[in-house]
C-alpha positions as CSV (number, residue, x, y, z in Angstrom):
1,M,0.0,0.0,0.0
2,Q,1.3,3.4,-0.9
3,S,1.5,6.4,1.4
4,K,-1.4,8.9,1.1
5,S,1.2,11.5,0.2
6,P,3.8,10.4,-2.3
7,T,5.7,13.7,-1.9
8,L,5.9,13.2,1.9
9,E,7.1,9.6,1.4
10,K,9.8,10.7,-1.0
11,V,11.1,13.4,1.4
12,F,10.9,10.8,4.3
13,E,12.9,8.3,2.3
14,A,15.5,10.9,1.3
15,L,16.0,11.8,4.9
16,V,16.1,8.5,6.7
17,I,16.2,5.5,4.4
18,D,19.6,3.9,4.1
19,D,21.0,1.1,2.0
20,E,19.0,-1.5,3.8
21,G,15.8,-0.1,2.3
22,R,12.6,0.9,4.0
23,T,11.9,-1.8,6.6
24,C,10.1,-1.4,9.8
25,R,11.9,-3.4,12.4
26,D,9.7,-3.2,15.4
27,I,6.3,-1.6,14.6
28,P,3.3,-3.3,13.0
29,D,2.6,-3.1,9.2
30,S,-0.3,-0.7,9.8
31,S,2.0,1.7,11.6
32,C,4.7,1.2,8.9
33,R,2.4,2.4,6.2
34,E,1.7,5.6,8.2
35,E,5.3,6.1,9.2
36,P,6.2,9.0,6.8
37,R,3.2,11.1,8.0
38,N,3.9,10.2,11.7
39,F,7.6,10.9,11.3
40,F,6.9,14.5,10.2
41,T,4.1,14.9,12.8
42,H,6.7,14.0,15.5
43,V,9.2,16.5,14.0
44,G,6.6,19.3,13.8
45,S,5.0,18.9,17.3
46,L,8.4,18.3,19.0
47,S,9.9,21.3,17.2
48,L,7.1,23.5,18.6
49,S,7.7,22.0,22.1
50,K,11.5,22.5,21.9
51,L,11.1,26.0,20.6
52,A,8.9,26.8,23.6
53,D,11.5,25.3,25.9
54,G,14.2,27.6,24.4
55,L,12.0,30.7,24.8
56,I,11.5,30.2,28.5
57,D,14.8,28.5,29.4
58,P,14.9,28.6,33.2
59,K,18.7,28.5,33.3
60,L,19.0,31.7,31.3
61,V,15.7,33.5,30.4
62,L,13.7,33.0,33.6
63,S,16.7,33.6,35.8
64,W,17.2,36.9,34.0
65,L,13.5,37.8,34.2
66,M,13.3,37.1,38.0
67,T,16.5,39.1,38.5
68,T,14.9,42.1,36.8
69,L,11.7,41.7,38.8
70,G,13.7,41.9,42.0
71,A,13.1,38.3,43.2
72,P,15.5,37.1,45.9
73,G,18.4,34.8,45.0
74,Y,17.2,31.8,46.8
75,L,14.0,31.8,44.6
76,I,16.1,32.2,41.5
77,G,18.2,29.2,42.6
78,L,15.1,27.0,42.7
79,L,14.3,27.5,39.0
80,V,16.4,24.6,37.6
81,P,15.5,22.1,40.4
82,V,11.8,22.8,40.1
83,R,11.9,22.6,36.3
84,E,14.0,19.5,36.0
85,A,13.0,17.5,39.1
86,G,9.4,18.6,38.8
87,A,9.3,17.1,35.3
88,L,10.7,13.8,36.4
89,L,9.6,12.9,40.0
90,P,5.8,12.4,39.2
91,Q,6.5,9.9,36.5
92,L,6.7,6.8,38.6
93,F,3.1,7.4,39.6
94,T,1.7,8.6,36.3
95,A,2.9,5.6,34.3
96,G,0.1,3.4,35.5
97,A,-2.6,5.9,34.5
98,I,-1.0,6.4,31.1
99,R,-0.7,2.7,30.7
100,Q,-4.5,2.4,30.8
101,M,-4.8,4.6,27.7
102,E,-5.1,2.7,24.4
103,R,-3.8,5.8,22.6
104,R,-1.2,7.7,24.6
105,K,-0.8,10.5,22.2
106,Y,-3.7,12.2,24.0
107,A,-1.7,12.2,27.3
108,W,1.2,14.0,25.5
109,A,-1.3,16.5,23.9
110,A,-2.9,17.2,27.3
111,G,0.5,17.7,28.9
112,A,1.5,20.1,26.2
113,V,-1.7,22.2,26.6
114,F,-1.0,22.5,30.4
115,Q,2.7,23.4,29.6
116,G,1.3,26.2,27.5
117,L,-1.0,27.4,30.3
118,G,2.0,27.3,32.7
119,A,4.0,29.5,30.3
120,L,1.1,32.0,30.1
121,G,0.9,31.9,33.9
122,I,4.6,32.9,34.1
123,L,3.8,35.8,31.7
124,A,0.9,36.9,33.8
125,S,3.1,36.7,37.0
126,A,5.8,38.9,35.4
127,L,3.2,41.5,34.3
128,L,1.3,41.7,37.6
129,F,3.9,41.2,40.3
130,E,7.4,42.2,41.5
131,G,9.9,41.0,44.1
132,V,9.2,38.0,46.3
133,V,5.5,37.8,45.1
134,A,6.6,37.6,41.5
135,G,9.3,35.0,42.3
136,W,6.8,32.7,44.1
137,A,4.1,33.2,41.4
138,I,6.6,32.3,38.6
139,L,7.8,29.2,40.5
140,G,4.1,28.2,41.0
141,S,3.4,28.5,37.3
142,L,6.7,26.7,36.5
143,T,5.6,23.8,38.8
144,V,2.4,23.4,36.8
145,L,4.5,23.4,33.6
146,A,7.0,20.9,35.0
147,A,4.3,18.5,36.2
148,A,2.6,18.7,32.8
149,R,6.0,18.0,31.2
150,S,6.3,14.8,33.3
151,V,3.1,13.5,31.5
152,C,4.6,14.4,28.1
153,S,7.9,12.7,29.0
154,V,6.5,9.4,30.2
155,S,4.1,9.1,27.2
156,Y,6.3,10.4,24.4
157,K,8.8,7.6,24.2
158,D,6.0,5.1,24.2
159,V,4.2,6.8,21.4
160,L,7.5,7.3,19.5
161,G,8.2,3.6,19.8
162,K,4.8,2.7,18.4
163,T,4.7,5.0,15.5
164,V,8.4,5.4,14.3
165,S,10.6,2.4,13.6
166,K,13.9,1.7,15.3
167,S,16.9,3.4,13.5
168,R,14.7,6.5,12.7
169,R,13.7,7.7,16.1
170,G,16.9,9.6,16.9
171,T,16.7,11.3,13.5
172,A,13.1,12.5,14.2
173,T,14.0,14.0,17.6
174,G,17.4,15.4,16.3
175,M,15.7,17.1,13.3
176,A,13.2,18.7,15.7
177,G,16.0,19.9,17.9
178,S,17.7,21.5,14.9
179,V,14.5,23.2,13.6
180,S,13.7,24.6,17.0
181,A,17.3,25.7,17.7
182,A,17.3,27.7,14.4
183,L,14.2,29.6,15.6
184,V,15.6,30.2,19.1
185,I,18.7,31.7,17.4
186,V,16.5,34.3,15.8
187,F,15.2,35.1,19.3
188,A,18.8,35.3,20.6
189,L,19.9,37.6,17.8
190,L,17.0,40.0,18.7
191,L,18.2,39.9,22.3
192,V,21.8,40.7,21.2
193,T,20.8,43.6,18.9
194,E,18.2,45.0,21.2
195,V,16.0,46.0,18.3
196,V,13.2,45.4,20.7
197,A,13.6,46.2,24.4
198,R,15.0,43.1,26.1
199,R,12.2,42.9,28.7
200,D,9.5,43.3,26.1
201,L,11.1,40.6,24.0
202,V,11.4,38.2,26.9
203,L,7.7,38.7,27.7
204,A,6.7,38.2,24.0
205,G,8.8,35.0,24.1
206,L,6.7,33.7,27.0
207,A,3.5,34.4,25.1
208,A,4.9,32.7,22.0
209,A,6.0,29.7,24.1
210,G,2.5,29.2,25.5
211,L,1.0,29.3,22.0
212,C,3.7,26.9,20.6
213,W,2.8,24.2,23.2
214,I,-0.9,24.5,22.5
215,A,-0.3,24.3,18.7
216,G,2.1,21.3,19.2
217,A,-0.6,19.5,21.2
218,A,-3.2,20.0,18.4
219,L,-0.7,18.7,15.8
220,F,0.4,15.7,18.0
221,A,-3.2,14.6,18.4
222,T,-3.3,13.9,14.6
223,L,-0.8,11.1,14.9
224,Q,-1.9,7.7,13.5
225,E,-1.3,5.6,16.6
226,H,-2.7,2.1,16.9
227,A,-4.4,1.0,20.1
228,G,-1.8,-0.3,22.6
229,D,-1.9,-2.9,25.4
230,T,-3.5,-1.5,28.5
231,E,-2.6,-4.3,30.8
232,G,-0.5,-3.4,33.8
233,G,-2.2,-0.1,34.6
234,S,-3.0,0.0,38.3
235,N,-2.9,2.4,41.2
236,A,0.1,4.5,41.9
237,F,1.6,2.5,44.8
238,D,1.3,-0.8,42.9
239,V,2.9,0.7,39.9
240,A,5.7,2.1,42.0
241,K,6.4,-1.3,43.7
242,E,6.3,-3.1,40.4
243,N,8.5,-0.6,38.6
244,L,11.1,-0.6,41.3
245,S,11.5,-4.3,41.0
246,L,12.8,-3.8,37.5
247,L,16.1,-2.5,39.0
248,A,16.8,-5.9,40.4
249,Q,15.8,-7.7,37.2
250,D,17.7,-5.7,34.6
251,K,21.4,-5.1,35.0
252,Q,21.5,-2.9,31.8
253,L,18.8,-0.7,33.2
254,R,20.8,-0.2,36.4
255,I,23.9,0.7,34.4
256,F,21.9,3.1,32.2
257,I,20.4,4.9,35.2
258,I,23.8,5.3,36.9
259,A,25.4,6.7,33.7
260,R,22.4,9.0,33.2
261,G,22.6,10.1,36.9
262,C,26.2,11.1,36.5
263,L,25.5,13.0,33.3
264,T,22.9,15.2,35.1
265,A,26.0,17.4,35.7
266,T,25.5,18.8,32.1
267,A,22.0,20.1,33.1
268,L,23.0,21.4,36.5
269,A,26.2,23.2,35.5
270,P,25.1,26.4,33.7
271,P,24.2,28.4,36.8
272,F,27.6,27.6,38.3
273,M,29.3,28.7,35.1
274,I,27.4,32.0,35.2
275,A,28.3,32.4,38.9
276,A,32.0,31.7,38.1
277,A,31.9,34.5,35.5
278,S,30.4,37.1,37.8
279,T,32.8,39.7,39.0
280,N,32.5,42.6,41.5
281,G,28.8,42.0,41.9
282,E,28.1,42.3,38.2
283,T,26.5,39.3,36.5
284,V,26.8,38.2,32.9
285,F,23.1,38.3,32.5
286,E,23.7,41.6,30.8
287,G,25.0,39.3,28.0
288,L,21.7,37.2,28.0
289,G,21.5,37.3,24.2
290,Y,25.0,35.9,23.8
291,L,24.3,33.1,26.2
292,V,21.0,32.1,24.5
293,L,22.7,32.3,21.2
294,A,25.5,30.0,22.4
295,S,22.9,27.5,23.8
296,S,20.7,27.5,20.7
297,G,23.6,27.5,18.3
298,A,24.9,24.3,20.1
299,A,21.5,22.7,19.6
300,L,21.4,23.7,15.9
301,L,24.9,22.4,15.2
302,S,24.7,19.2,17.1
303,S,21.1,17.9,17.3
304,M,20.8,16.3,13.9
305,V,24.3,14.9,14.2
306,W,23.7,13.4,17.6
307,G,20.3,12.1,16.4
308,R,21.7,10.3,13.4
309,L,24.6,8.9,15.5
310,S,22.1,7.7,18.1
311,D,20.3,5.7,15.5
312,K,23.6,3.9,14.8
313,S,24.8,3.6,18.4
314,S,23.2,5.5,21.3
315,R,25.8,3.9,23.6
316,K,28.7,5.7,21.7
317,V,26.7,8.9,21.7
318,L,26.5,8.8,25.5
319,I,30.2,8.1,25.8
320,L,31.2,10.9,23.4
321,S,28.9,13.4,24.9
322,A,30.0,12.6,28.5
323,L,33.6,13.1,27.5
324,A,32.7,16.4,25.7
325,G,30.9,17.6,28.8
326,A,33.9,16.7,31.0
327,I,36.2,18.8,28.7
328,A,33.8,21.8,28.7
329,L,33.4,21.8,32.4
330,A,37.0,21.3,33.2
331,A,38.0,24.1,30.8
332,T,35.4,26.4,32.4
333,A,36.8,25.6,35.9
334,A,40.4,26.3,34.6
335,A,39.3,29.6,33.0
336,G,37.8,30.6,36.3
337,W,40.9,29.8,38.3
338,L,43.1,31.6,35.8
339,G,40.8,34.7,35.8
340,L,39.9,34.4,32.1
341,I,36.2,33.6,32.3
342,A,35.1,37.2,32.9
343,Q,36.1,38.1,29.3
344,V,33.0,38.5,27.2
345,W,33.6,35.7,24.7
346,V,34.8,33.0,27.1
347,L,31.6,32.0,28.9
348,P,29.5,31.8,25.7
349,L,32.1,29.6,24.1
350,M,32.3,27.3,27.2
351,L,28.5,27.2,27.4
352,M,28.2,26.3,23.8
353,G,30.6,23.4,24.3
354,L,28.7,22.2,27.3
355,M,25.3,22.5,25.5
356,I,26.7,20.4,22.6
357,A,27.5,17.7,25.1
358,Y,24.1,18.2,26.8
359,Q,22.2,17.7,23.5
360,G,24.2,14.5,23.0
361,V,23.3,13.3,26.5
362,R,19.6,14.0,25.9
363,L,19.3,12.4,22.5
364,G,21.6,9.5,23.4
365,R,19.8,8.5,26.6
366,S,16.3,9.0,25.1
367,T,17.1,6.9,22.0
368,H,18.9,4.3,24.1
369,L,16.0,3.9,26.6
370,V,13.4,3.5,23.8
371,D,15.5,1.0,21.9
372,M,16.5,-1.1,25.0
373,A,12.9,-1.6,26.0
374,D,10.0,-3.2,24.2
375,E,6.4,-2.1,24.0
376,D,5.5,-3.8,27.2
377,T,8.3,-2.3,29.3
378,R,8.9,1.1,27.6
379,A,6.6,3.2,29.8
380,A,7.7,1.6,33.0
381,Y,11.4,1.9,32.2
382,T,10.9,5.6,31.2
383,A,8.9,6.4,34.4
384,L,11.4,4.6,36.7
385,S,14.5,6.1,35.1
386,N,13.1,9.6,35.1
387,T,11.8,9.4,38.7
388,I,15.2,8.3,40.0
389,I,16.9,11.0,38.0
390,G,14.5,13.5,39.5
391,V,15.6,12.5,43.0
392,I,19.2,12.9,41.9
393,L,18.5,16.4,40.5
394,L,17.0,17.4,43.8
395,A,20.0,16.0,45.6
396,G,22.1,18.1,43.2
397,S,21.1,21.2,45.3
398,V,24.0,20.2,47.5
399,F,26.3,21.6,44.8
400,G,25.1,25.1,45.9
401,V,26.4,24.4,49.4
402,I,29.7,23.2,48.0
403,A,30.0,26.3,45.8
404,Q,29.5,28.5,48.9
405,C,32.3,26.7,50.7
406,F,34.8,26.0,47.9
407,G,33.7,28.2,45.0
408,S,31.9,27.6,41.7
409,E,35.1,26.5,39.9
410,F,35.5,23.6,42.3
411,V,31.9,22.5,41.6
412,L,32.5,22.7,37.9
413,A,35.7,20.5,38.3
414,L,33.7,18.1,40.4
415,M,30.9,17.9,37.7
416,A,33.6,17.2,35.1
417,A,34.7,14.2,37.2
418,F,31.0,13.0,37.3
419,C,30.9,13.2,33.5
420,V,34.0,11.0,33.2
421,V,32.4,8.5,35.6
422,G,29.3,8.6,33.4
423,A,31.3,7.8,30.3
424,M,32.8,4.8,32.1
425,F,29.3,3.4,32.9
426,A,28.1,4.2,29.4
427,F,31.0,2.1,28.0
428,R,29.4,-0.9,29.8
429,L,26.1,-0.5,28.0
430,E,25.1,-2.9,25.2
431,E,24.7,-1.9,21.6
432,V,20.9,-1.9,21.6
433,Q,20.5,-0.7,18.0
434,Q,22.1,-4.0,16.8
435,A,19.5,-6.1,18.5
């Protein structure tokens, strides 16, 4: 049977089909026939979601916004833990409910809508409040956004595994990363040139982020997803107990979670890089545009490459990105100790290197987890892994205490060591793409 859109199929084949021809290795024939359309639906909806992520980036954009609103430092310091851990911790308990859905695309779509509402809530908080009140209001909206993101995260890999065949999943997510990064670069260039007042542009970005998530939800709901198995869905505590037992049963899952836990350093490091570059009470947030440009430029340059490499060997991507992260973090620590980091070009360059590594970690671990699991275990593996990483991210708040005692440069050096350990554990993973 031919695809409903011959042009779409030709573009799909030009992008992802290799010498082995178009074969669907682990999805049903009915899904295989719809794969070209589903592939580009994934790219479109995920591009909108990633674009929204870039427009509200808590590590850079929201930190700058809360600073301008006069929010206290301890609230600004909660942005990354709330955003990262809040998106992961609920997943052990949401997997059971999502498992009861025959078509889990609707879970992702609902989560995307609430992320959009959370972004619009952040916008309203910035317009209506200042100081401590603004800080708490923004954190409250970010909590809603993060919780909604947890639903998207636990459902997305399952839907991706049902609608796009193995060896093409990394390409889909990598392409979405590149498309969204190109658009975020436009936003960054506007910040750099200040054609529009920086605060007005940031607020407009929040509004655009909310609309992007809602549009992405509408697009994702059009996926052609076959009804999945609903067995195994139960109450939260039963799901938690059952999922935790997977750690004892699967050695590769344990190794994967340890490696991923070590590599959370690439997500936690940017605020410490910024702190290391601050001098005489002045912060590099005045260079917000350059930092956003470096971050989005890294995603544009590396997402497609990491995605294609992940389809060949997600294990090697994790190893390479872990080592790249170690180099970027160690170089930043050294630049801080040598007094070079305060120069205007140093931090954006170091941040770009780290974000290239971070993109590799994200794409490598996402593709590896989808491909190492099957349809029956994918949702549980995702929820368990993400929940444990959420706990690790919360525990990562101890780095703030270490920074106060020993300095941000010491923390960056310590994080570089964690990346090296992560690479060592990633080396012990199996080549799941060859299975």
